[in-house]
C-alpha positions in Angstrom: 125.9 101.6 63.0 127.4 104.1 65.2 125.9 107.5 65.1 127.5 110.4 67.0 124.6 112.8 68.4 126.3 116.4 68.7 122.9 118.7 69.8 119.7 118.2 71.5 117.7 118.0 68.0 119.6 115.2 66.7 119.1 113.3 70.3 115.2 114.0 70.1 114.8 112.8 67.0 116.7 109.5 67.7 113.9 109.3 70.7 111.7 110.4 68.1 112.3 107.4 65.9 112.5 104.7 69.2 109.3 106.1 70.5 107.7 105.5 67.1 108.9 102.0 66.8 107.1 101.1 70.3 103.7 101.4 69.1 104.6 97.8 68.0 104.6 96.8 71.8 100.6 96.9 72.9 99.5 95.1 69.6 102.1 92.3 70.0 101.4 91.9 74.1 97.6 92.0 73.5 98.0 89.2 71.0 100.1 87.2 73.4 97.0 87.9 76.5 94.0 86.9 73.6 95.4 83.7 73.2 93.2 80.6 75.1 94.3 79.8 78.7 95.6 76.5 79.4 95.6 76.3 83.0 98.7 76.9 85.3 101.9 75.5 85.0 103.4 72.9 86.3 104.2 72.8 90.1 102.6 72.6 93.4 99.9 75.1 92.6 98.8 73.1 89.5 97.7 70.4 91.4 95.2 72.2 93.5 92.1 74.5 92.5 93.1 77.9 92.8 91.1 79.9 95.4 92.3 83.8 94.6 88.9 84.8 93.7 87.4 83.6 97.0 86.5 86.4 99.5 88.8 86.8 102.8 91.4 85.1 103.8 92.7 82.4 101.8 95.2 79.9 103.0 95.6 75.6 103.2 97.3 75.3 106.4 98.9 71.3 107.5 98.6 70.4 110.9 100.7 72.5 113.0 101.2 75.6 110.8 101.7 78.6 111.8 98.6 80.8 112.0 98.3 83.5 109.2 98.6 87.1 111.1 95.9 89.4 112.0 96.3 92.2 109.5 94.0 95.5 108.7 94.8 95.7 105.1 91.9 95.5 102.6 93.7 93.1 100.4 97.1 91.6 100.3 99.2 88.4 99.0 102.1 86.5 100.5 103.7 84.5 97.3 107.3 82.8 96.9 108.5 84.5 94.1 110.5 82.1 92.8 108.3 79.3 92.3 105.2 81.6 92.4 103.1 80.0 94.8 100.9 81.9 96.5 101.3 80.8 100.2 98.0 82.8 101.8 95.9 85.9 100.5 93.2 88.1 101.5 91.1 89.8 98.7 93.5 88.8 96.4 91.8 90.0 93.0 90.0 93.2 94.8 90.5 95.8 92.5 91.7 99.0 94.6 94.0 102.1 93.8 97.7 101.2 93.6 99.0 104.9 94.2 102.7 104.4 93.6 103.4 100.6 93.2 101.7 101.0 89.5 105.6 102.5 89.3 106.5 98.9 89.1 104.7 98.3 86.0 106.2 101.6 84.5 109.3 100.5 84.8 108.6 96.8 83.0 107.0 98.6 80.2 109.9 101.2 79.7 113.2 99.8 80.7 114.0 97.8 78.3 113.8 100.2 75.9 116.2 102.9 77.8 119.7 102.4 78.4 120.4 104.3 80.9 123.7 106.2 79.9 121.2 108.1 77.5 121.1 111.9 78.4 118.4 113.9 77.8 117.9 117.6 78.3 113.9 118.5 80.0 111.3 120.5 78.2 108.5 122.2 79.4 106.2 119.6 77.9 108.1 117.0 79.3 107.1 118.4 82.8 103.6 119.4 81.6 100.3 117.5 83.3 102.0 116.6 86.5 99.2 116.4 89.2 99.1 118.7 92.0 100.4 116.9 95.1 102.6 114.9 93.3 105.8 113.4 94.8 108.6 115.1 93.2 112.3 114.5 92.8 113.2 117.9 91.6 113.8 117.4 87.8 114.3 121.2 86.4 113.5 122.1 82.9 116.7 122.7 80.8 118.7 120.6 82.8 120.5 117.7 81.1 119.8 114.0 83.1 120.9 110.6 82.3 118.2 108.0 82.4 119.8 106.8 85.2 119.4 109.6 87.3 115.8 109.7 86.6 115.2 105.8 87.5 116.9 106.5 90.7 114.3 109.5 91.0 111.6 107.1 90.1 112.2 104.3 92.6 113.9 106.0 95.2 111.8 109.2 95.4 108.8 108.2 93.7 109.5 111.2 91.7 106.2 111.7 89.2 108.0 114.1 87.4 110.9 112.0 86.5 108.3 109.1 85.4 106.5 111.9 83.2 110.1 112.8 81.5 110.6 108.9 80.9 107.2 108.5 79.4 108.1 111.5 77.3 111.0 109.8 75.8 109.0 107.1 75.0 106.1 108.1 73.0 104.1 110.4 75.7 101.8 110.2 78.5 98.8 108.2 76.8 101.1 105.8 74.7 102.8 104.7 77.5 99.9 104.4 79.6 98.3 102.1 77.0 101.8 99.8 76.4 101.3 99.4 80.4 97.9 97.9 80.1 99.4 95.9 77.3 101.9 94.7 79.4 100.1 94.0 82.3 97.6 91.4 80.0 100.5 89.8 79.0 101.7 89.2 82.3 98.1 87.6 83.6 97.7 90.6 85.6 93.9 91.1 84.6 92.5 93.8 88.1 94.7 96.4 86.4 93.4 99.2 84.8 96.3 101.9 83.7 94.9 105.6 83.3 97.9 107.7 85.1 101.4 105.8 84.5 102.9 107.3 87.6 100.3 105.6 89.9 98.7 109.0 90.4 94.8 108.6 91.4 93.0 108.7 88.2 88.8 107.5 87.8 88.8 103.6 87.2 92.9 103.0 87.6 92.8 100.1 89.8 95.2 97.0 90.2 94.7 94.5 93.1 97.1 92.5 96.2 97.7 89.7 93.1 98.2 91.9 90.3 101.1 93.8 92.2 102.7 90.7 93.3 102.9 89.9 89.8 104.8 92.9 88.7 107.2 92.6 91.9 108.4 89.4 91.1 108.3 90.1 87.2 110.5 93.1 87.9 113.3 91.1 90.7 114.0 89.0 87.6 115.5 91.9 85.6 119.0 93.1 86.9 118.2 96.5 86.3 114.8 96.6 88.3 116.4 94.6 91.1 119.3 96.9 91.5 117.2 100.5 91.6 114.3 98.9 93.8 117.2 97.9 96.2 119.2 101.0 96.0 118.9 102.9 99.5 120.2 106.3 98.7 121.8 108.2 95.6 122.8 111.4 94.6 120.8 113.3 92.3 121.9 116.3 89.8 121.3 119.7 90.5 121.6 122.7 89.0 125.1 124.3 87.6 126.9 120.9 88.7 125.6 120.2 92.0 123.9 117.2 93.4 121.9 116.4 96.5 121.1 112.9 98.3 117.9 111.2 97.8 116.7 108.1 99.8 114.7 105.6 99.3 111.1 105.8 100.6 110.5 102.6 101.0 111.1 102.2 105.5 111.4 98.7 105.4 114.5 98.6 103.5 116.4 102.1 105.1 114.7 101.9 108.5 114.0 105.4 108.1 111.5 107.3 110.7 111.7 104.9 113.3 110.8 101.7 111.3 113.0 98.6 112.4 114.4 97.3 108.7 113.5 93.9 107.5 116.2 91.5 107.5 116.9 90.0 104.0 114.8 92.7 102.5 115.6 93.3 98.4 112.7 96.0 97.4 110.5 96.6 95.8 108.2 100.0 96.3 105.8 101.7 98.6 103.1 104.3 97.8 100.8 106.5 98.9 97.5 108.8 98.0 94.8 110.0 99.8 92.4 107.8 97.8 94.4 104.8 97.8 96.1 104.9 101.3 99.1 102.9 101.8 100.1 100.4 99.6 103.3 98.4 99.5 105.3 95.7 97.9 108.0 94.0 99.9 110.5 91.2 98.7 112.6 89.8 100.9 115.5 86.4 101.1 116.2 84.2 103.6 118.0 80.9 103.7 117.8 80.7 100.1 114.0 81.5 99.5 112.2 84.7 98.2 109.0 85.6 99.0 107.1 88.7 97.9 104.1 90.5 99.5 101.9 92.8 98.9 99.8 95.1 101.1 97.1 97.5 100.1 95.4 100.3 102.0 95.6 99.6 106.4 92.9 100.2 108.3 94.5 100.3 111.6 97.6 101.6 113.0 98.8 104.7 111.2 100.8 105.4 108.4 103.4 102.9 109.0 101.1 100.4 109.3 101.9 99.0 105.8 105.3 98.1 106.9 104.4 96.1 110.0 101.8 94.4 108.0 104.3 93.5 105.6 106.5 92.6 108.5 104.4 90.0 110.0 103.6 88.7 107.0 107.0 88.4 105.8 107.7 86.7 108.8 104.5 84.0 108.4 105.8 83.1 104.9 109.3 82.3 106.0 108.1 80.4 109.1 105.5 78.6 107.1 107.9 77.2 104.5 106.5 73.5 104.1 103.6 74.0 106.1 101.1 75.2 103.6 99.3 74.5 100.4 99.2 77.1 97.6 96.5 78.8 97.3 97.0 80.0 93.7 100.0 80.9 91.6 101.5 84.2 90.2 103.3 82.0 87.3 101.7 82.7 83.9 104.7 81.1 81.8 102.0 80.3 79.4 101.5 84.1 78.4 105.0 85.4 78.1 107.0 81.9 77.8 110.4 81.8 79.2 113.5 79.7 78.9 115.0 77.5 81.4 114.5 77.8 85.3 113.7 81.4 86.6 115.7 81.6 89.6 116.1 85.3 91.1 119.2 87.2 89.6 122.0 87.9 92.4 121.7 91.2 91.5 118.5 92.0 93.7 120.6 91.9 96.3 122.7 94.8 95.2 122.7 97.9 97.8 123.3 100.4 94.5 122.8 100.4 91.1 126.1 99.7 88.7 127.6 103.1 87.2 126.7 103.6 83.7 130.3 105.0 83.1 131.2 108.6 81.7 132.4 110.3 78.3 132.0 108.5 75.0 130.4 104.9 75.7 128.2 102.9 73.4 124.9 101.4 74.8 122.8 98.9 73.5 119.0 99.1 73.4 117.3 96.1 72.6 113.4 97.1 71.6 112.2 93.3 71.6 108.4 92.5 72.1 109.0 89.2 74.0 106.6 86.0 73.3 106.1 86.0 69.9 107.5 82.6 69.8 109.4 81.8 66.8 108.8 85.5 65.4 110.5 87.6 68.0 110.8 91.0 66.6 114.1 93.2 67.8 116.0 96.2 66.9 119.1 96.6 68.0 120.1 100.3 68.4 123.9 101.3 68.7 123.8 104.5 69.8 127.1 106.7 70.7 126.3 108.8 73.5 126.7 112.5 74.3 129.5 113.0 76.6 128.5 114.3 80.1 129.8 117.8 79.2 127.5 118.3 76.7 129.6 118.0 73.9 
């Protein structure tokens, strides 16, 4: 069925319908999370008991294996993103404020239900409640934006204003937080407690190095997520048809501010608040292997220490290939079943997201509840989008 949208009111009505349907997701995801845990899936990590709940640094080196670098972060994880094996970790399940790295969970929750070509005119209500001192990309009330532009604002500029608008399109702030919480549980990320979807400090909001590694790994499996988080720079719409450049704030990706870019880096997301300190999820690919590293709140070295400590851990992880036994696993396929091998998509290496295409176009938005076995619920909306000129 093809629907023509010629007014903001009609578009908003459609968005409200979509938002209402999304209320199905938390209950279904929670039901998946409540299934009995049969233990880790097959693989190297299944043969050994997990050491990830133990305090301190955990590693199982073979004789002659390289030593784990001495880093100051309160918590960190090094994992093989393809197999899910955790190669080493320090206080992996320690609950800490995640800052904007929580936007990875926001993206995992919201990306599947918003086609990038949809346009939305921002209202006053969309931008209400943004915390003081938030990072912003410059979303303006009354301006029309494509969803893909807003995602660039989220991933590159860590814009809390863009997060608020996207959340308003999918049910509102509280409903989005609830769906994020359900998504975390469905992924086996049990340390995460969502209070503010943009990662802004809020009482009781915590995650862990383990959970953030889970989110980073899961995100890289999605071509759209992988494209956005690997994008170095983009143009963001300004007033009266103008635009301005924005650049990814992940300095390991861009090499900005004197930080040397990391060879093979493919994302994922950095963050900072005065309460959380600096946080980072970083993924890199070399010689057919992909590693994901999380670093939370380095205690030494200043604002760029999070990048240098991630660099050291990535270097160690690549050097230690085959020289350590896993200390645990990020894989929880028993919670969200997958079909076939799950190698990371080639799109994870892309430097820029694909264009959504101008003018009259069609986009398929699949609102699905994954992991329900034979009872998968999916609704496909065929939307004929409004022209870019607003007609």
